[in-house]
C-alpha positions as CSV (number, residue, x, y, z in Angstrom):
1,M,-26.4,23.3,24.4
2,S,-23.5,25.2,22.9
3,N,-21.1,23.2,25.1
4,L,-22.6,20.0,23.7
5,F,-22.0,21.1,20.1
6,N,-18.4,22.1,21.0
7,E,-17.8,18.6,22.4
8,I,-19.2,16.9,19.4
9,D,-17.1,19.1,17.1
10,D,-14.0,18.3,19.1
11,D,-14.8,14.6,18.8
12,L,-15.2,14.9,15.0
13,R,-11.9,16.7,14.7
14,Q,-10.1,14.0,16.7
15,D,-11.7,11.2,14.7
16,R,-10.6,12.8,11.4
17,L,-7.1,13.2,12.7
18,K,-7.0,9.6,13.9
19,T,-8.3,8.4,10.6
20,F,-5.6,10.4,8.8
21,W,-2.9,9.1,11.0
22,A,-4.1,5.5,10.7
23,T,-4.2,5.8,6.9
24,Y,-0.9,7.5,6.3
25,K,1.4,6.8,9.3
26,N,3.1,3.9,7.4
27,S,3.9,6.2,4.5
28,I,5.2,8.9,6.9
29,Y,7.5,6.4,8.7
30,A,8.6,4.9,5.4
31,G,9.7,8.4,4.2
32,I,11.6,9.0,7.4
33,I,13.2,5.6,7.3
34,V,14.5,6.3,3.7
35,I,16.2,9.4,5.0
36,S,17.6,7.4,7.9
37,L,19.1,4.8,5.6
38,V,20.6,7.4,3.3
39,L,22.4,9.0,6.3
40,I,23.4,5.6,7.6
41,G,24.7,4.5,4.3
42,S,26.8,7.6,3.8
43,E,28.5,7.3,7.1
44,A,28.9,3.6,6.8
45,Y,30.9,4.0,3.6
46,Q,33.2,6.6,5.1
47,Y,34.3,4.4,8.0
48,Y,34.2,1.0,6.3
49,S,38.0,0.8,6.0
50,K,38.8,0.7,9.7
51,S,38.7,-2.6,11.5
52,K,36.4,-1.8,14.4
53,T,34.1,0.3,12.2
54,E,34.2,-2.5,9.5
55,K,32.6,-4.9,12.0
56,S,30.2,-2.2,13.0
57,G,29.3,-1.7,9.4
58,I,28.6,-5.4,8.9
59,L,26.3,-5.4,12.0
60,L,24.5,-2.4,10.7
61,S,23.9,-4.0,7.4
62,Q,22.5,-7.1,9.2
63,I,20.2,-4.8,11.1
64,I,18.9,-3.2,7.9
65,E,18.4,-6.6,6.3
66,S,16.5,-7.7,9.3
67,I,14.3,-4.6,9.0
68,I,13.6,-5.4,5.4
69,D,12.7,-9.0,6.4
70,D,10.6,-7.8,9.4
71,E,12.6,-9.9,11.8
72,S,12.1,-8.0,15.1
73,Q,14.1,-10.4,17.3
74,L,17.1,-10.3,14.9
75,I,16.9,-6.5,14.9
76,N,17.1,-6.5,18.7
77,D,19.9,-9.0,18.8
78,Y,22.1,-7.2,16.2
79,T,21.3,-3.8,17.7
80,D,22.3,-4.9,21.2
81,E,25.6,-6.3,19.8
82,L,26.3,-3.1,17.9
83,L,25.5,-1.0,21.0
84,E,28.0,-3.1,23.0
85,S,30.9,-3.3,20.5
86,G,30.4,-0.6,17.9
87,T,32.0,2.8,17.4
88,S,30.3,5.8,18.8
89,N,28.8,6.8,15.4
90,Y,27.4,3.3,14.8
91,K,26.0,3.2,18.3
92,T,24.0,6.3,17.4
93,Y,22.6,4.7,14.3
94,A,21.8,1.5,16.3
95,L,19.8,3.5,18.8
96,L,17.9,5.2,15.9
97,L,17.0,1.8,14.4
98,K,16.2,0.3,17.8
99,S,13.7,3.1,18.5
100,D,12.1,2.5,15.1
101,N,11.8,-1.2,16.0
102,F,10.1,-0.3,19.3
103,I,7.5,1.6,17.3
104,S,6.8,-1.4,15.0
105,Q,6.3,-3.4,18.2
106,D,4.0,-0.7,19.7
107,K,6.5,0.0,22.5
108,I,5.9,3.7,22.2
109,E,7.3,4.7,25.6
110,D,10.5,2.8,24.9
111,A,10.8,4.5,21.5
112,R,10.1,7.9,23.1
113,E,12.9,7.5,25.7
114,T,15.3,6.4,23.0
115,Y,14.6,9.4,20.8
116,I,15.1,11.7,23.8
117,D,18.4,10.1,24.5
118,L,19.5,10.5,20.9
119,I,18.6,14.2,20.9
120,K,20.8,14.7,23.9
121,K,23.8,12.6,22.8
122,A,23.9,12.3,19.0
123,E,27.1,14.0,17.6
124,N,25.6,14.0,14.1
125,S,23.2,17.0,13.9
126,L,21.1,15.3,11.2
127,I,20.6,12.2,13.4
128,S,19.6,14.5,16.3
129,D,17.2,16.3,14.1
130,L,15.7,13.1,12.8
131,A,15.2,11.8,16.4
132,R,13.5,15.2,17.3
133,L,11.2,14.8,14.3
134,K,10.2,11.2,15.1
135,L,9.6,12.2,18.7
136,S,7.3,14.9,17.6
137,Y,5.2,12.4,15.5
138,L,4.8,10.4,18.7
139,N,3.9,13.5,20.8
140,V,1.5,15.2,18.3
141,D,-1.6,13.8,20.0
142,N,-0.6,14.6,23.5
143,Y,1.4,17.9,23.5
144,P,0.2,21.5,23.0
145,F,0.8,23.2,19.7
146,D,3.3,25.7,21.1
147,Q,5.5,23.0,22.5
148,I,5.5,21.0,19.3
149,Q,6.4,24.2,17.4
150,E,9.2,25.0,19.8
151,E,10.7,21.5,19.6
152,L,10.7,21.7,15.7
153,S,11.9,25.3,15.3
154,S,15.4,24.2,14.5
155,L,14.2,22.0,11.6
156,L,12.2,24.7,9.8
157,E,15.2,26.2,8.0
158,N,15.0,25.9,4.2
159,D,18.2,23.9,3.9
160,N,17.2,21.4,6.5
161,P,16.3,18.1,4.6
162,L,13.7,17.4,7.3
163,S,11.9,20.8,7.1
164,L,8.9,19.6,5.1
165,F,8.3,16.7,7.5
166,A,8.4,19.2,10.3
167,Y,5.8,21.4,8.6
168,E,3.6,18.3,8.2
169,V,3.8,17.6,12.0
170,L,3.0,21.2,12.8
171,A,-0.1,21.1,10.4
172,M,-1.3,18.0,12.2
173,S,-0.8,19.6,15.6
174,A,-2.5,22.8,14.4
175,Y,-5.5,20.8,13.2
176,K,-5.8,19.0,16.5
177,H,-5.9,22.3,18.4
178,G,-8.3,24.1,16.0
179,L,-5.6,26.4,14.7
180,Y,-6.7,26.1,11.1
181,E,-5.1,29.2,9.8
182,N,-1.7,28.0,11.0
183,G,-2.3,24.6,9.6
184,I,-3.3,25.9,6.2
185,E,-0.2,28.1,6.1
186,Y,2.0,25.0,6.8
187,L,0.2,22.9,4.3
188,N,0.6,25.5,1.6
189,I,4.3,25.6,2.2
190,I,4.4,21.8,1.6
191,I,2.2,21.9,-1.5
192,T,4.2,24.7,-3.2
193,N,7.7,23.3,-2.4
194,E,9.4,21.7,-5.4
195,K,11.0,19.1,-3.1
196,T,7.7,17.8,-1.9
197,T,7.2,14.1,-2.7
198,N,4.0,12.8,-4.3
199,G,3.0,11.0,-1.1
200,M,3.5,14.1,1.0
201,F,1.7,16.3,-1.6
202,D,-1.3,14.1,-1.5
203,R,-1.4,14.0,2.3
204,A,-1.2,17.8,2.4
205,K,-3.9,18.3,-0.1
206,M,-6.2,16.0,1.8
207,M,-5.6,17.8,5.1
208,L,-6.0,21.2,3.4
209,R,-9.5,20.2,2.2
210,V,-10.5,19.3,5.7
211,M,-9.1,22.5,7.2
212,N,-10.7,24.7,4.5
213,S,-14.1,23.2,5.4
214,K,-13.8,24.6,8.9
C-alpha cells in the first residue's frame, strides 16, 4: 500500500511540474531570447563596418525580423545562408537562433544537438553559457539532479548574467526529484536577488509555495 501512495505522490509532483512548465515556458524562453538579442546586437554593432561582417549583420537582422514575424521558413533560409557565408561569430549566433527555431517547431532533438555543438565550439563564453542553459531546460525532465547541477555549475557565479536562470532550472530539477530543501534554497536566492525580474520573481514564489507544502 505504501508503494501505491508513493507512486500517486510521484505522479502528482510530475503533474504540477508539467503544469508549471506549460504555463511559464514561453516567459522563460522570452527572457532568454532577450538576453540572446542583447548579446547579438552588441557584437553586430562592433563588426558592422567590415564588408563580410556587414553582409552577415544584414542577414542576422533579417533572421531577427523573421523571428518577430514568426516566419519559420524564412528563419531557416536566412540562417542557412548565414551559416554558409557568414563570419565565425555570426555563424555562432545563427546556430543559436536556429536551435531556438527548432524548439518553436517542436524539433527538440535537433535543438538539443545544436546546443551541444555550440557548447563545444562557441568562442564567445556567454554564447556557450547560454547554449548550456537552454540545453538544461530541455533536459530537466530527463536528467538526474546531480547531472543538471554539474552542467550548470559554471553559470552560478554572481557576476554571470545567466546565474538566476540557472538557479531556476536547478529548482525545477530539485522539485522533480523530491529534493525540496535544495529547491527552496535556490528559489530563495532568486527571490532575494535585486536583479530578479518580476516574471521570474512570480514563478519562484509560486514554486516556493508548492515546495513548502511538502
